C-alpha positions in Angstrom: 73.5 209.0 291.1 75.8 211.8 292.2 76.8 214.5 289.5 79.2 217.4 289.7 77.5 220.8 289.4 77.7 224.3 291.0 76.1 225.0 294.3 73.7 227.4 292.5 72.6 224.8 290.3 72.2 222.1 293.0 70.2 224.7 295.1 67.7 225.5 292.3 67.3 221.8 291.4 66.6 220.9 294.8 63.9 223.5 295.1 62.4 222.2 292.0 62.6 218.6 293.4 60.5 219.8 296.3 57.9 221.0 293.9 58.5 224.6 294.6 56.5 226.6 292.0 57.2 230.3 293.2 60.0 232.1 295.0 59.1 235.7 296.6 62.5 237.5 297.1 63.9 241.0 297.4 67.1 241.7 295.6 70.0 241.0 296.3 70.0 237.5 297.3 71.3 234.1 295.7 71.5 235.6 292.4 73.5 232.7 290.9 70.8 230.4 292.1 68.1 232.6 290.7 69.9 232.5 287.5 69.9 228.7 287.5 66.1 228.9 287.9 65.9 229.6 284.4 66.2 225.9 283.8 63.2 225.0 286.0 59.6 225.8 286.0 60.0 227.9 289.2 58.6 231.4 289.0 60.6 234.2 290.4 58.5 236.9 292.3 60.4 240.0 292.9 58.5 242.3 295.5 59.1 245.7 296.8 59.7 244.9 300.6 60.9 242.0 302.7 57.7 242.1 304.9 55.7 242.1 301.5 57.4 239.0 300.1 57.3 237.2 303.6 53.6 237.8 303.4 53.4 236.5 299.9 55.2 233.3 300.9 52.7 232.9 303.9 49.5 233.3 301.5 50.9 230.9 299.1 51.6 228.4 301.9 48.2 228.6 303.3 46.5 228.0 299.9 48.9 225.5 298.4 49.6 223.4 301.4 53.5 223.6 300.5 56.1 225.5 302.1 56.2 229.2 300.7 59.8 230.3 299.8 61.0 233.9 300.7 64.5 235.3 300.4 66.4 238.5 301.4 70.0 239.7 301.6 71.8 240.3 305.0 70.7 243.8 305.3 67.0 242.8 304.7 67.2 239.8 307.0 65.8 242.0 310.0 62.7 243.2 308.0 62.1 239.5 306.7 62.2 238.3 310.2 59.4 240.6 311.2 57.1 239.2 308.3 57.5 235.7 309.9 55.5 236.7 313.0 52.2 236.2 311.2 53.0 232.8 309.7 54.3 231.8 313.1 51.2 232.7 315.1 49.0 231.5 311.9 50.8 228.1 311.9 52.0 228.5 308.4 54.7 226.8 306.7 57.2 229.3 305.4 61.0 229.0 304.5 63.0 232.0 304.6 66.5 232.1 303.1 68.8 235.1 304.0 72.4 236.0 303.3 75.0 236.7 305.9 78.7 237.7 305.9 81.2 234.9 306.0 82.7 233.9 309.1 85.9 235.8 308.7 83.9 239.2 308.4 82.0 238.7 311.6 82.4 240.8 314.7 84.4 243.5 312.6 81.6 245.8 312.0 80.9 244.6 308.4 78.9 246.7 306.2 75.0 246.5 307.2 75.5 243.3 309.2 73.7 242.4 312.5 73.4 239.0 314.1 70.4 237.3 312.5 69.9 234.4 314.8 68.2 236.5 317.7 65.9 238.2 315.3 64.5 234.9 313.7 64.4 232.8 317.0 61.1 233.8 318.3 59.3 233.4 314.9 60.8 230.3 313.8 60.9 226.6 314.7 64.3 226.2 313.2 67.1 228.5 312.3 70.3 227.3 310.9 73.5 228.5 309.2 74.9 227.1 305.9 78.5 228.0 306.3 80.1 225.6 303.8 79.0 223.9 300.3 78.8 220.5 302.0 75.9 221.6 304.3 73.7 222.6 301.5 72.0 219.2 300.7 71.4 218.4 304.4 70.1 222.0 305.3 67.9 222.2 302.4 66.4 219.0 303.2 66.2 219.9 307.0 64.4 223.1 306.1 61.5 221.2 304.3 61.6 218.5 307.0 61.0 221.1 309.8 58.5 223.1 307.9 56.3 220.1 307.2 56.1 218.2 310.4 54.4 218.8 313.6 52.8 222.2 313.7 53.4 224.1 310.5 55.7 227.1 311.3 58.4 229.2 309.6 61.9 228.0 309.2 65.1 230.1 308.5 68.4 229.3 306.9 71.1 231.8 306.8 73.5 231.3 303.7 77.1 232.2 303.8 77.8 235.5 302.0 76.2 238.9 302.1 73.9 238.0 299.3 74.1 234.2 300.0 76.5 233.6 297.2 79.9 232.9 299.0 79.5 229.1 298.5 77.0 228.8 295.3 79.9 229.1 292.8 81.5 226.2 294.4 81.3 222.7 293.1 79.3 219.9 294.7 79.3 216.1 294.1 75.7 215.3 295.4 72.5 213.8 294.0 69.5 216.0 293.7 67.0 214.0 295.7 64.0 215.4 297.8 62.0 213.5 300.5 58.7 213.5 298.7 56.7 213.1 302.0 58.1 216.7 302.9 56.7 218.5 299.7 53.5 219.4 301.6 52.3 219.5 305.2 51.3 217.7 307.3 53.9 215.2 306.2 52.9 212.7 308.8 49.4 211.9 310.4 50.0 210.3 314.0 46.9 208.5 315.2 45.2 208.5 318.5 45.8 205.7 321.1 42.9 203.2 321.1 42.4 203.9 324.9 42.0 207.5 324.4 39.6 206.9 321.7 37.5 204.9 324.1 37.7 207.6 326.8 36.6 210.3 324.2 33.7 207.9 323.1 32.5 207.7 326.6 32.8 211.3 327.2 30.6 212.1 324.2 28.0 209.4 325.1 27.4 211.0 328.6 27.0 214.5 327.2 23.6 216.0 326.4 24.8 219.3 325.0 28.1 218.7 323.3 29.7 221.3 320.9 32.8 220.8 318.4 35.0 223.8 318.2 37.0 223.6 315.0 40.3 225.8 314.7 43.1 226.2 312.3 44.6 222.5 312.8 41.6 221.0 311.3 42.0 223.2 308.2 45.7 222.2 308.0 44.7 218.6 308.3 42.2 218.8 305.4 39.5 217.4 307.8 36.4 219.0 306.2 34.7 215.7 305.1 35.7 214.0 308.2 34.4 216.8 310.2 30.9 216.6 308.6 30.6 212.9 309.2 31.6 213.1 312.8 29.2 216.0 313.5 26.4 213.9 311.9 27.5 210.8 313.9 27.5 212.5 317.3 24.7 214.8 316.2 26.4 217.9 317.6 26.5 221.6 316.4 29.8 222.8 315.0 31.5 226.3 315.6 34.6 227.6 314.1 37.2 230.1 314.8 37.8 232.6 312.0 40.8 230.5 311.0 38.7 227.4 310.2 35.7 229.5 308.9 35.7 227.7 305.5 35.7 224.2 306.9 31.9 224.2 306.7 29.5 226.2 304.6 27.1 228.4 306.4 24.0 226.4 305.2 25.2 223.1 306.8 22.6 222.0 309.3 25.1 221.5 312.0 27.1 224.8 311.5 26.5 227.6 314.2 28.9 230.3 313.3 32.1 231.7 314.5 33.3 231.7 318.2 35.4 233.9 320.3 36.4 237.6 320.7 35.8 238.1 317.0 32.8 235.7 316.8 29.1 236.0 316.9 27.1 236.4 320.3 24.9 233.5 319.5 27.9 231.2 319.0 29.5 232.2 322.3 26.2 231.4 324.0 26.2 227.9 322.6 29.7 227.2 323.9 28.7 228.8 327.1 25.7 226.5 327.7 27.5 223.3 326.4 28.3 220.5 328.7 31.3 219.1 326.5 33.6 221.2 324.4 35.5 219.2 321.8 38.5 221.4 320.7 39.9 220.1 317.2 43.3 221.7 316.1 43.2 224.6 318.5 45.6 226.4 320.8 42.8 227.7 323.0 43.9 231.4 322.6 42.3 234.6 324.2 40.7 234.9 320.8 39.2 231.4 320.5 38.0 231.3 324.2 36.9 235.0 324.8 39.9 235.6 327.1 39.4 232.1 328.5 35.8 232.7 329.6 34.4 230.1 327.3 33.6 227.5 328.1 32.6 227.8 331.7 35.1 226.7 334.5 34.5 222.9 335.1 33.1 222.1 331.7 34.5 218.8 330.5 36.8 219.2 327.6 38.3 217.0 324.9 41.4 218.4 323.3 42.9 217.2 320.1 46.1 218.5 318.5 49.2 217.5 316.7 51.2 219.5 319.2 51.3 217.8 322.8 52.4 221.1 324.3 49.1 222.6 323.5 47.0 220.1 324.8 45.5 221.0 328.2 47.7 224.3 328.1 44.9 226.6 329.4 42.1 224.3 330.8 42.1 221.5 333.7 39.7 218.7 333.2 40.9 218.2 329.6 41.0 214.7 327.9 44.1 215.3 325.8 44.7 213.5 322.4 47.8 214.0 320.4 46.6 213.2 316.7 46.2 214.3 313.2 42.7 216.0 313.4 41.4 214.1 310.2 42.7 210.8 311.4 41.2 211.3 314.8 37.8 212.2 313.4 37.6 209.2 311.1 38.8 206.7 313.9 36.5 208.0 316.5 33.6 208.0 314.0 34.0 204.4 313.2 33.9 203.5 316.9 30.9 205.6 317.7 27.2 204.6 317.5 24.9 207.1 316.1 23.7 209.5 318.8 20.8 211.9 319.0 20.6 215.5 320.4 17.8 217.0 318.5 16.6 219.4 321.3 20.1 220.9 321.6 20.5 221.1 317.8 17.0 222.8 317.6 17.7 225.2 320.5 21.2 226.2 319.1 19.8 226.7 315.7 17.2 229.0 317.2 20.1 231.4 318.7 21.9 231.3 315.3 18.6 232.3 313.5 17.8 235.1 316.0 21.3 236.5 315.3 20.7 236.5 311.5 17.3 238.1 312.0 19.0 240.9 313.9 21.5 241.2 311.4 19.2 241.6 308.6 18.8 245.4 308.9 22.3 246.1 308.5 22.8 243.6 305.7 20.3 245.4 303.6 21.0 248.9 304.6 21.0 251.5 301.8 21.5 254.5 303.5 24.7 256.7 303.4 27.2 256.4 304.7 27.8 252.8 303.7 28.6 250.4 306.6 30.9 247.3 306.2 28.0 244.7 306.9 26.4 245.7 303.8 29.4 245.2 301.7 30.0 241.9 303.3 26.4 241.0 302.7 26.9 241.8 299.0 29.9 239.8 299.1 28.0 236.9 300.1 26.1 236.9 296.9 28.9 237.8 294.6 31.8 235.7 295.5 32.5 233.0 293.0 31.8 229.4 293.9 35.7 228.8 294.2 36.7 232.2 295.6 39.4 232.8 298.1 38.7 235.5 300.5 41.8 236.9 302.3 41.0 239.3 305.3 43.3 241.6 307.2 43.4 241.8 310.9 41.3 243.7 313.2 37.8 244.9 311.9 38.5 243.4 308.6 38.5 239.9 310.1 35.8 240.7 312.3 33.5 242.1 309.4 34.1 239.4 307.0 34.4 236.6 309.6 30.7 237.2 310.7 29.1 238.9 307.9 30.4 237.1 304.7 28.7 233.8 304.4 30.6 231.0 302.6 27.9 229.1 300.6 30.0 226.9 298.5 32.3 224.0 299.4 35.0 225.2 297.3 35.3 228.6 298.8 38.1 229.3 301.1 38.8 231.9 303.9 42.0 233.1 305.3 42.9 235.9 307.6 45.9 237.6 309.2 47.1 236.3 312.6 47.4 239.9 313.7 49.8 241.8 311.3 48.2 245.0 309.9 48.7 245.2 306.2 49.2 241.4 305.7 46.3 240.8 303.6 47.2 242.2 300.2 50.6 240.7 299.8 49.2 237.3 301.2 46.5 237.7 298.6 49.1 237.9 296.0 50.9 234.8 297.3 47.4 233.0 297.3 46.8 233.9 293.8 50.1 232.5 292.9 49.3 229.3 294.5 45.8 229.2 292.9 46.1 231.1 289.6 42.7 229.9 288.3 40.7 231.0 291.4 39.3 234.3 292.2 41.2 236.0 295.0 39.5 238.7 297.0 41.3 240.9 299.4 39.3 242.7 302.2 41.1 245.5 304.1 40.9 248.8 305.6 42.4 252.1 304.3 45.2 251.8 307.2 46.0 248.2 306.3 46.1 248.6 302.5 48.5 251.6 302.8 51.2 249.3 304.3 51.9 247.5 301.0 50.7 249.7 298.1 53.8 249.2 296.1 52.9 245.7 295.6 50.2 246.6 293.2 53.1 246.8 290.8 54.2 243.4 291.6 50.6 242.0 291.1 50.5 244.0 287.8 54.0 242.7 286.5 53.4 239.1 287.5 49.8 238.9 286.2 48.5 238.0 289.6 44.8 239.4 289.3 43.7 240.0 292.9 40.7 242.1 293.8 41.2 244.3 296.6 38.2 245.8 298.6 39.2 248.7 300.9 36.9 249.7 303.5 38.0 253.3 303.4 36.7 255.0 306.4 39.6 257.5 306.6 40.9 256.4 309.9 42.2 253.5 312.2 38.7 253.0 313.7 39.2 249.8 315.9 41.4 251.7 318.4 39.0 254.7 318.9 37.0 253.0 321.7 40.2 252.7 323.9 41.4 256.1 322.7 38.2 257.8 324.0 38.8 256.1 327.4 42.1 257.5 327.4 40.9 260.9 326.7 37.9 260.7 329.2 39.6 262.8 331.7 40.4 265.8 329.4 39.4 267.9 326.4 39.8 266.1 323.0 42.3 268.5 321.8 44.3 267.0 319.0 43.1 263.4 319.4 42.6 263.1 315.7 46.3 262.8 315.4 46.2 259.5 317.1 43.7 257.8 314.5 42.6 260.1 311.5 44.1 260.0 308.0 43.8 262.3 305.1 41.2 261.4 302.4 42.9 259.1 299.9 41.7 257.9 296.5 42.9 254.4 296.2 41.4 253.9 292.8 43.4 256.6 291.4 46.5 255.0 292.9 45.7 251.8 291.5 45.1 253.3 288.0 48.4 254.9 288.2 50.1 251.5 288.7 48.3 250.4 285.5 45.7 248.3 287.6 42.0 248.5 287.6 40.6 251.2 290.2 37.0 252.2 290.9 35.2 254.1 293.7 32.1 253.1 295.5 30.1 255.7 297.4 26.6 254.2 297.3 25.9 250.7 298.5 23.8 249.8 295.6 26.8 250.6 293.2 29.0 247.8 294.7 27.7 245.0 292.8 28.5 246.5 289.3 31.9 247.7 290.6 32.7 243.9 291.8 31.7 242.8 288.3 33.7 245.3 286.5 36.7 244.3 288.6 36.1 240.6 287.8 36.0 241.5 284.2 38.9 243.7 284.1 41.6 240.9 284.0 43.8 243.2 285.9 44.7 243.4 289.7 41.9 245.7 290.9 41.1 248.0 293.7 37.6 248.8 294.8 37.7 251.8 297.1 34.5 251.8 299.2 34.0 254.9 301.2 32.4 253.8 304.4 31.1 255.6 307.6 34.0 257.4 309.3 35.3 255.6 312.4 32.1 253.1 312.5 32.5 250.8 315.5 31.8 247.2 315.4 29.6 245.7 318.0 31.6 243.1 319.8 30.4 239.6 320.6 28.7 238.7 323.9 31.0 237.1 326.7 30.0 235.8 329.9 31.0 238.2 332.8 
């Protein structure tokens, strides 16, 4: 039944109808709507930067399975657009609302106005303009429809008015109704054609060394249990990208570790030696495939994904299947007879165990200076059974992805798709989505410095994340290539390109009213982590690690 109300009230009630629990925003945007939020259960989270609140919405979406909402006024729109690159690349459902000057003020050098559409086009799957009040019901519904169907990616709606409030005072006569199916993603689960299932069955039956490569699409699909049953049915090892790391615990007899540029050498060997690769929810990127060197040229591939554009994008000899991953695994498992690959499983398990044996020295290393592998090994023991581990890009993802073992089914791992500094605000969003779970952020000193003021946000909102700072006083990942650049000359002032001053992040945390502690010896980390857990405050553990320590990259075929 329709009823008259202000656009602001209608906007707020529509968000409530779509089961939105948090809005992440920078002032000043949609103030009238934010005032009407008082009559809902939605929590308003005011941040300190547009990029910060965009990353919060991203972390919220990845953990909740619902679109994350972020908002900024016209002048902040460019900054907010920059924050959407990571959820775009990471296949995360984020809806961004921005303000824009009304039509009569366009093309007149209006204060702080630039054209928004070109900024958002590369990092969204839909970008629309809400010019009149009559568009509000349709465009809000369209935003949720776009954000939850197909491959999840960000959506943008530009609302008339510098702060988006040109039309919200106007009256609207419309019913507040949400499409319930679009409250979460994936909204729809298309199933594979029977003929394609039959071809997949035959290909798997003919393989003697199949391997299942699991990527983020399987996580989005919620395919954890279906994957286990499928692996058992075809008796094949499972490897994951970092984005699907938490789909299988480390001790599972079929799990063989993380694959690709940031993966494990043993795991890459397994894919290299396989005679059938089954990609589940993967865009077969350079990171996943080791710059497209894995698998070997000519290896048969089954590629399953929601997005038909990704199927066979980077490999020939691909059996392409458009399907929801969970549905595909359930359907194919029901068609398959029980297979047996005991020799292949034993051999691949041996490769993994040899790698683990090699790593033991670093995992138990007590010498100074501290190295990240030791901290990650301690985290394996210390993470609560339902913890969410949020990793930054670069070395932070490499260290945690390979050296933190997830041993409990309810543990979750997410990582940046590439944006340095993403992890801390994303962990705040993750905590908002899962307030009763322990959220741990692993980042470097360079990454943490991006969004330090969000410590105040976490403290003010009672979002108690634990930040572990791998503080090596530099940007160490780029040093290898920097050394190559300097190979023909004296070092000179090379340090200007990667070295930072010593920074006490524990004291900075304390200044924000948070818990802060410094760790200078590996054996002290466990107690520091325990104190952070018990503090009931956002916490920073500043771990002083070896300056410019270089990670050993995974083996790849030449």
